[in-house]
C-alpha positions, 0 to 999 in steps of 0.5 A: 918257244918263247917268242910264241909265249908272247905271241898267246900272251897278246893275245895273237893265237892264229899267229903262235898258232902258226909256227907252232903247228908246223913245229908239234907235228915234225916233233911230235915229242917235244911237250913244251911244243905241244903245252903252247899250241894248247895254250892258244886255244886254251886263251882264246877260250876254245875249250874243247879244241884246247882239249886233246893237246892238254893230255896229247902233252901230259901224255909225253912226260906225266912227271914233267916239270911242265907237266905240272903247268899243264895239269893247272891248265889242263884242270881249267879246261876242263872245268869249263867243259863240265867235267868237273871230277876231272878237272879236280885230279887235276888240280890235287895232281897240280897241288901234290907238286905246288900245296901252296899255290892259290888258284888251286884252291881256288880252283879247287873250291869254285868246283865246291861251290858248283856243286853244293859243298859250302864247308869245302867251299869255304875252307879252299877260298880261305886257304887261297885269301890265307896263300895270296896274303901271304905271297903278296897277289892281290889278283887273286886273292880278291877274286877268292874274297869275290867268291868266298861272298858267295858263298856268305850270302848263300848261308845269309850273312850278308853283313860278312859278304859285304864285307869280303867283296869291299875288300875284293874291290879294293884288291880288283877295283877292275872287277865288274863283277865284283861290284855287280855282286856289292850292289845287290848285297847293299841293297838287299842290306838297305843300303840303296845309296850305295848299292846304286854307285857299286852298280853305276861302278860295275856298269862304267867298268864293264863298257870299259872291258868290253872292248879290250878284247879276250881276256885271258885263259888262266883269268876264273870265274 
C-alpha cells in the first residue's frame, strides 16, 4: 500500500492501478486498497470513475480510521460532479472526527458560496483561515483568503478583497489564479499599474505551471 500511494503521489496513476486492481479483486474487504484505487482516479480528476470506488471503500467499514479520510476525498469527488448536498454531508461527517481541519471548512465554504449563501461562506472561509493559521499551514490559509476575497468582491468590498488577495499571494506565491483576481480588483480600484503587474505575474506563473502535468487531486478550486 505504501508503494501504491507513492506512485499516486508521483502521478503514476496507471502504474498504481496495475498493482491495486488485482489486490482489490482478490481482497474485496480490504478498505485501504479500495480507497487507494479510488484515489488514483480522483487525483487524475476522473471523478466519475472515482465515485463508485469511494462508495465501495466507505461501505466496507464506515466507522474506520480510513473512512474519515475517504469522506474528505469522496466529498470533493461529489462536489466536482455537482452533487453539492451529498458532498456537504460527507464534509460534515468528516468534521465530526476532525473538527479543526481547515480544508473541510474550506470545502463547506465553497458549497455555501456556490449556493449564494455569502454569510455561510464567510463563516467557513474565516474558520479555515483561523485554523490554518493556528497550525502554521500556509497553503489552506492562502486558498481560503483568496476565496474570502470572492465573497468580498461580490458584496462590493473591494479594498478588503484587495487585502485578502495580497495576503493570499504572499502565502501562496505560485497561486496564479489569485494574481488574476488581484489584477481585476486593482483595475476596479483604479490602480492600473498594479493591475498590470499582477496580471503579468499571473501569466508567468500560469505558463510555468502548464507543463507540470496533473495537479494533485486534493487541490481545490
